[in-house]
C-alpha positions in Angstrom: 76.7 44.1 -52.3 73.0 45.4 -53.3 71.3 46.9 -56.2 68.9 48.7 -54.0 69.4 52.3 -53.5 68.3 52.9 -49.8 71.2 50.1 -48.8 73.6 52.0 -51.2 73.2 54.9 -49.4 73.8 53.3 -46.6 76.9 51.8 -47.3 77.9 55.0 -48.6 77.5 56.1 -45.4 79.7 54.1 -43.8 82.3 54.8 -46.5 82.1 58.3 -46.0 83.0 57.9 -41.9 85.8 55.6 -42.7 83.7 52.4 -41.6 86.2 49.9 -43.4 86.3 47.3 -40.7 82.4 47.1 -41.5 82.9 47.2 -45.5 86.1 45.0 -45.4 83.8 42.4 -43.2 81.2 42.6 -45.9 83.8 42.7 -48.6 85.6 39.8 -47.5 82.5 37.8 -46.8 81.1 38.6 -50.2 78.2 39.7 -48.3 75.0 40.4 -50.1 72.6 43.3 -48.3 69.0 43.3 -49.1 65.5 44.3 -47.9 63.4 41.6 -46.8 60.3 40.6 -45.4 61.5 38.7 -42.6 58.2 37.1 -41.6 58.9 34.4 -44.4 62.0 33.6 -42.6 59.7 32.6 -39.8 56.9 34.0 -37.7 59.4 35.2 -34.8 61.8 37.1 -37.0 58.7 39.2 -38.2 59.6 42.0 -35.8 63.2 41.5 -35.9 65.1 44.5 -37.5 67.9 42.3 -39.4 69.2 38.9 -39.8 72.6 37.6 -41.1 72.4 34.2 -43.0 73.4 31.9 -45.4 71.3 30.8 -48.1 71.4 26.6 -49.4 74.8 27.6 -51.5 76.4 29.0 -48.7 76.4 32.4 -49.6 75.6 35.2 -47.0 73.0 37.7 -46.8 71.7 40.5 -44.5 68.3 40.5 -44.4 66.9 43.8 -43.5 63.1 43.7 -42.3 61.5 45.2 -45.2 59.5 47.7 -43.2 62.5 49.8 -42.6 62.7 51.0 -46.2 61.8 54.5 -44.9 64.3 54.2 -42.1 67.1 56.8 -42.9 70.5 55.8 -44.1 72.2 56.6 -41.1 69.8 54.0 -39.1 70.0 51.6 -42.1 74.6 51.6 -41.8 74.4 51.3 -37.9 72.0 48.1 -38.5 74.5 46.9 -41.4 77.5 47.3 -38.8 75.9 45.5 -36.3 75.4 42.6 -38.8 78.6 42.4 -40.5 80.0 41.5 -37.2 78.2 37.9 -37.5 80.3 35.7 -38.9 79.6 32.6 -37.2 76.9 30.3 -38.4 75.3 30.1 -34.8 75.6 33.9 -32.9 77.3 33.1 -29.4 76.6 35.5 -26.5 80.0 37.2 -27.1 79.1 38.1 -31.1 76.0 39.5 -30.1 77.3 42.0 -27.3 80.3 43.2 -30.0 77.5 43.5 -33.0 75.2 45.7 -30.6 78.1 47.8 -29.0 79.2 48.1 -32.7 75.9 49.1 -34.1 75.8 51.7 -30.9 79.5 53.6 -31.4 78.3 53.7 -35.4 75.5 55.5 -33.6 77.3 57.5 -31.4 78.8 58.6 -34.6 75.9 59.3 -37.3 72.7 60.1 -34.8 73.2 64.4 -35.6 73.3 64.1 -38.8 69.9 62.3 -38.6 66.9 64.5 -38.8 64.5 64.8 -35.9 61.6 63.9 -38.5 62.8 60.4 -38.0 62.8 60.5 -34.0 59.7 57.8 -34.0 61.3 55.6 -36.6 61.2 52.1 -34.6 64.6 51.6 -35.8 66.1 55.1 -34.8 64.1 54.3 -31.4 66.3 51.1 -31.1 69.4 52.3 -31.5 68.7 55.9 -29.1 68.0 52.8 -26.9 71.2 50.7 -27.1 73.3 53.5 -27.0 71.4 54.7 -23.6 72.4 51.5 -22.2 75.8 51.3 -23.5 76.9 54.7 -21.9 75.2 53.5 -18.4 77.4 50.5 -18.2 79.2 48.2 -19.5 76.8 45.3 -18.6 73.5 46.9 -20.1 73.7 45.2 -23.2 74.9 41.9 -22.3 72.2 42.1 -19.5 69.6 43.1 -21.9 70.5 40.3 -24.4 70.7 37.6 -22.3 67.4 38.6 -20.3 65.3 38.6 -24.0 63.7 34.8 -24.2 64.6 34.9 -28.3 68.0 35.7 -27.7 68.4 32.8 -25.0 66.6 30.5 -27.5 68.7 31.1 -30.7 72.2 32.2 -29.2 75.1 29.5 -28.9 75.5 28.1 -25.5 
C-alpha cells in the first residue's frame, strides 16, 4: 500500500486496533497511500488534509497532504480510515458524512494514546473538532459538510 514509514506506522496502528474494515477496503480496492503536495492537484486542494483519487490507469490512491508528515501516526490512521470509505468516482453527501463519522470513531478510539505535544497539530485539531461535532448531535457533521462551500461544489447531487 505504501513505502513511506510514517504511513506504514499509521497502517500498523489500524491493524493493532483491529480496524480490519479499513484495511479490507484498502486491500480490496488495491489503494496506494502516499504523501503528496495537494497544490499540484489543484490550488483549491492545497489546504485539504487528504483526497481519494484515481490515476489515468484507474489505480486508486489516497493522497495525504505532504504538510502532515509530522502529524502523529494515530491521527494519520484516522485520516486513512476516512479516505478508505470513498469508493465512488464522485463522493455523495451520504458517503462524505459516513467517512467523517468513521474518522471521528477512529479518533475516539485512538486520541488518548497521542502525546499532548501534538495538541496544536492541524490534523489533531481537525479530529478534535469533528469528534466534538459527532458528540453534540447526529446532524452536526452533516450540517458542517453541507455548509462548506468546497463540498457544496464537489459532492455529487
